[in-house]
Residue, then its C-alpha position, 0 to 999 in steps of 0.5 A: m549815901l544814906l543807903c550805903l551807910v544802912l548796908f555797911c552797918s548790916a554787913a558789920q553786925a553779921t559774924n562768921l563762926l569757925i567750928t572746929v571738931q576733934d576726937s576727945v581721946d587724941n584731939s585729932t579733927i573729925p571730918h564729916a561730923t554733922v552740924f545742926l543749927n536750931g535743929v536744922n542740918v546746915g552742913l558737915t566738916n570738911s576734911a580738916g573737921q571744920f566748918l564755916l558757920q555765918s552766925g548773924q545776930g542772937d545767940l545760935n543754938l548748935l548741935i554736932t553729931m558723929d556715928g561712934y560719938d556722943n551728940w555735943g550741944g550748947t548755945v554759942s553767942g552770935n558774936a563769937t568767931s571761933l568754937s572748939v567741940i571735943l566729941i566723946r567716943q562712945t561706949l560700945y560692946l566687944n562679944v567675943s565666942l570661943f570654940d574647940s577647933n576639932s569638936l566645934e563644941p564652946v571652950s569655957g573657963a578660957t582667960l581673955v586679956l583686951t587691952s588698948a593704949n589707955s586700958s586693960q581688961t580681963q574676962t573669964s569665958d562662960v560655959s557658952g564659951a562667950a565673954s563681953f568687953g566694954v570698948t570705945s568706938y575707933t579704937f585698936y584692941s589687943l586681945n590674948i586668949t589662953a586656955q588649958n590644953y589649947q594653944p594661946r592666941s592673940e588678935t588685934i581687933e579695931v572697933d568702929a562706930s557699933d558693937q562688935n562680935a568675934q569668934y576665935w576657934l582654939l587649937s588643941q595641944n594634942q588633938y588634930s582634926f580629919v575633914v573628909e569630903d567628896k570631890n564631886s558634891q563637896a558633901p561629907v564622907a561618913g565611915a572613911s577609915i583613917s590610918v597614920n603610919s599604918v595604925l588605924l585611928g578610926t573612922t570619920d563621923s556623920r560630918g565626915i570629921l575624925i578628931a584624934p591625938i597625933s604627933r606634931n612637928t614629926p613626919i607622918s603618913v596618912e591613909v584615907e579609905k572608903t569604899g567607892y572612894q579612890t584611897v588617898i595616901q599623903s605624907l606631911t608633918v603637923s605644925t604646932n599652929e595647924a589643927v585641920d587636914a582636909v581630905v578630898l575623896t574621888p569617887v570610883p565610877v561604878s555600875g548597877f543593873v536594873s531588872v524589869y519584870d511584868q507582874q507575872n514575873q516576866p522579863i520586859s525588853g525596850a523598857n527605858i530608864s531615866l536618870n534626871g530626865t534623861v534616858v541612859a539605858s534600855t533593857n535587853t531581851y532578858g529585861r536587864a539594862i546596865l547603868q554605868n560610870l556612876v559614883p556611888g550614891t542614891y539615884s532617882i530612877v524613872v522606869e518606862k515603856t509603852g502600855y505600862t504604867p511608869v514607875s519612880q524608884q530610889i536606888n542606892i549604888i554602892s558597887s558595881s554588883s548592885e542589882f535593882p529589880v523593878v516591876l511594871s504593871l500594864s496600863t489602861i486605855s479608855q474604851t468607849i461602848f455604844v449599845q443600840d437596837t436593830d432601828q439603830k436606836n440608841l440604848a440607855g440603861a443598858t448593863v455592860i459586863l466585862n469578864g463577869a463583872v459589872a462596868g456600868t450602865t448606858d447613858s442617855h446616848g447609849q454610851l459608856d466609857t470604860q477602861l481596859t488593860y492593855n494585852t487583856p482578852y475581855n468578853i464584853t457582854v451587854t443586857q437590857n430588858g426586852y432584848l437578847p444579850q450581846s457578847v463580844q471578845q476585845t483584846i488591846p495590843l500593847g501601845n494601840t488606840t481604841t476606836p468606839l465599839t458599838l453593839t446591836l440588841q435584838k428585841n426579845m420574843d414575847w412568848g406569852f404573847v405569842t402563846l395567846v395568839g396561838i390559843g386565839i388561832l386555835v379557838v377560832l379554827f376550832l370554832y370554824a370546824i364546828i361552824r362547818l360541821a353544823r352546816r354539813r349536818n343541816r344540809h344532810h337533813a334538807i336532803k333527806r326531807n326533799e327525798i321524802 
């Protein structure tokens, strides 16, 4: 019984605190507000903007927060059973920028009136077309804009829990914009001629835009022309609220001619022309190829043929009479040259001469790697001290591969040594002749003595 009494007393001391959170402007309840007790997040208000807190003993240190509202904080008695919290909407900024719908330039000096249920503010746009208002969160506003020579504009703005940025384009009362673009690339078309009722208004600028005065609420005929595109003719009536007419031009297919020559200005047949990595044409016997079904514009082409160095080139096809010459240079191929003597011994340091120009010397293996140009006759000469020069003729046909070329040098006769040997032989023969002559004389004297 004593234990039950203690538990009953403890339960009697616990108190539930019902917190109701409301908006300061319209007294509506605020769901999902965050409740902190002694710095600890204990939960969110329900859809009715309420939160039930078991307070226990002692005073309660509470903090209520919600996006778009100022924080509420306070100390509540532990014996309190209900608490009404009023959250004040935060002060934010609405930044408005105004631009001319035709020129896209800022509109300065415009009058902007911003009104809500409880307030009204007026601002004037500055040189950058900007104006700023102080607003409160979660509030609907009406914005009315007026500017000289522009049509008035009205907008409804709902401010949420953060600063707002808004951009508006004002319609000129007496000007109209034609915006012309390519159907395939969506790129602006500069230099397009625009006529209204057969009267030329002008041509589009680099942005594909022409701004001109035009009669409103009256049927007109508009004609848009550009070389390389199909002409567009349209009938329309421009209303007071319209400012832009978007015109799409369809390119007319054109052809281009590519003429391929070598460095001697001779046509090259069988050369391939590629667009975007795909071969689209090959040159005929006259070195010409046709690029068909293209739209006017700039293209990157690659011209290549076996035995020639490929060429990449930018071409700008305007009409079907466009022609583009391309010159291909013969490419080179590696040629290995081996030099040896008659004993098949590699000769290092041998000089290799191509058409009278020194190409280099052989390495320790008697080898030299050099480059030869296709279809070019070469006189290849190899020299080395103590050896007779050796020459060969070589021409590499287009597209052929090469095999190692071996030149064998014969040792050069040492004429100085031969001369010395010859002199030596002559001296020996001369001495031999003297000795024999002397012997004959001795025999002759001996015979005479014997006779006496």
